[in-house]
C-alpha positions, -999 to +999 in steps of 0.1 A: -016+264-129-005+233-106-026+237-077-058+246-102-048+209-109-044+200-070-074+215-062-095+200-090-081+171-081-097+171-043-132+180-057-139+145-079-153+125-059-157+096-078-151+061-060-150+046-095-119+070-107-097+049-123-055+057-123-035+025-139-013+027-162-038+010-190-069+007-171-073-029-162-086-037-135-068-056-109-092-052-074-132-035-079-149-033-050-182-033-052-204-019-025-188-043+001-190-028+036-181-043+067-200-052+101-184-073+126-198-097+150-202-071+178-222-051+160-193-023+151-196-015+110-161-007+103-173+003+066-199+017+046-203+003+015-172+012-011-169+011-043-134+018-060-113+002-088-075+000-086-063-010-119-032-022-131+002-006-121-013+022-098+002+035-064-030+041-049-026+056-009-052+054+017-052+082+040-075+093+063-084+096+104-077+069+135-108+045+128-115+054+096-111+014+081-082+021+062-065-009+076-100-029+076-102-022+036-065-035+029-074-067+048-108-069+029-080-065+000-060-093+006-092-116+019-081-117+051-119-110+060-148-112+043-175-084+035-206-086+048-223-070+018-216-062-015-185-077-034-148-078-044-132-090-078-095-094-079-090-098-121-120-101-125-130-132-107-129-149-077-105-150-050-094-185-071-081-163-093-052-153-071-023-174-065-021-180-108+006-171-135+003-135-133-015-129-102-003-132-072-006-106-042+015-096-016+007-082+023+034-063+043+020-064+077+032-027+103+053-049+122+079-069+106+073-100+117+100-119+116+117-150+127+141-142+150+152-175+157+162-173+117+185-154+097+177-130+071+179-155+041+156-173+063+132-155+067+133-136+031+128-171+019+098-187+041+067-179+010+094-199-009+095-224+017+058-227+024+054-233-014+074-260-014+101-247-036+136-266-028+160-244-011+188-244-043+160-230-067+150-201-042+184-190-034+188-168-069+154-155-055+165-146-022+195-126-036+172-104-058+147-097-037+176-085-010+197-063-032+165-049-048+156-035-009+196-028-003+205-054+022+230-080-003+254-079+023+230-094+054+222-124+043+235-140+072+222-118+100+197-125+127+173-098+131+187-087+164+219-076+146+196-055+123+182-017+127+143-006+120+144+004+091+164-028+081+143-050+093+116-037+075+137-040+045+136-074+050+099-079+055+095-063+021+122-085+001+100-117+019+069-101-001+090-099-033+110-131-034+071-142-050+072-117-079+037-104-063+013-085-089-006-071-057+014-055-031-002-046-006+011-024+024-005-016+059+016+015+071+050-002+071+072+032+083+050+045+109+074+033+134+108+051+120+123+080+122+113+105+095+152+104+076+144+065+073+108+068+065+121+096+034+147+068+022+129+037+024+097+058+006+125+066-020+129+031-022+099+017-027+094+047-051+116+028-073+107-006-066+074+002-076+083+018-102+108-008-115+079-042-112+050-026-118+034-035-093+009-026-082+005-011-046-020-004-025-003+014+008-022+025+040-006+055+056-012+086+077+014+109+066+003+136+039+042+137+029+041+100+025+011+096+008+022+125-021+052+112-027+047+079-036+010+078-050-006+080-087-044+082-061-049+096-031-082+079-012-095+099+018-119+082+040-142+094+065-154+074+098-177+063+118-182+047+093-153+040+074-164+054+038-146+069+008-144+104+013-129+122-016-104+111-044-070+130-051-049+120-088-012+128-082-005+137-117+035+141-114+063+120-132+075+089-120+099+075-105+104+099-080+133+118-058+142+145-036+137+172-061+097+166-062+097+162-018+112+203-029+093+216-054+064+239-050+038+215-067+048+185-035+039+213-007+004+222-032-004+187-035+005+184+006-020+221+017-046+205-003-046+171+014-043+185+043-074+213+033-093+177+027-081+159+056-092+185+078-125+188+064-132+149+068-122+158+102-146+184+114-171+162+100-169+137+115-169+159+144-199+167+139-219+139+132 
């Protein structure tokens, strides 16, 4: 029965299919595309709705525009055509009460001369929060990523996985409603990556965070997501959408289940299909 569900999920190509807890749109991408000044068409027109509380993952071959789409959602770049809505309005709504976002990059981008607590506090400092009021928020963010005893450490004293935890804590300290993550665990070993994935899915569940995540890992996408968007390239576009209809929060028992294996096989088949289509273009 589960195998059929995974297969049927991958056959649903509707780009506006939603998967949030209550269906309330957080981000609406409406026929948005991207052509860079050098003429490179990075994204074909994309229609996609990201709803409140879902964990949506973008996956696809290199060059399919995953990071470009994430930057459009973050308003780091603008679409060449079409439009994007945040909480049913323009980007001017972002930053108001219950409408904030945070971005976690591939590299932790920590200040090497500053202690962990200062790195985590940086967004609050930039926003003008008094240090005395920020102290509790920094401590809470570090506790949520398992770094309670490392507030006075320097980045050079941390492992790669710990540095990424600091980066995630820095994003959590602002209490965002929308978390954007651009392949944050790609450079880590598999053991550390699996552990951070488990921590991330727990944080997502506890905080009810709407999350958009970029990865190249099939296993990571299946473990984390409520929906997986498979993207194709030349130009980047939504190829298929796969709901991961499994309960949360998830742990190692899900990774070891037949359901997990079936979703991974179905997603792998879809990625093979889109890669072959790209070669034939």
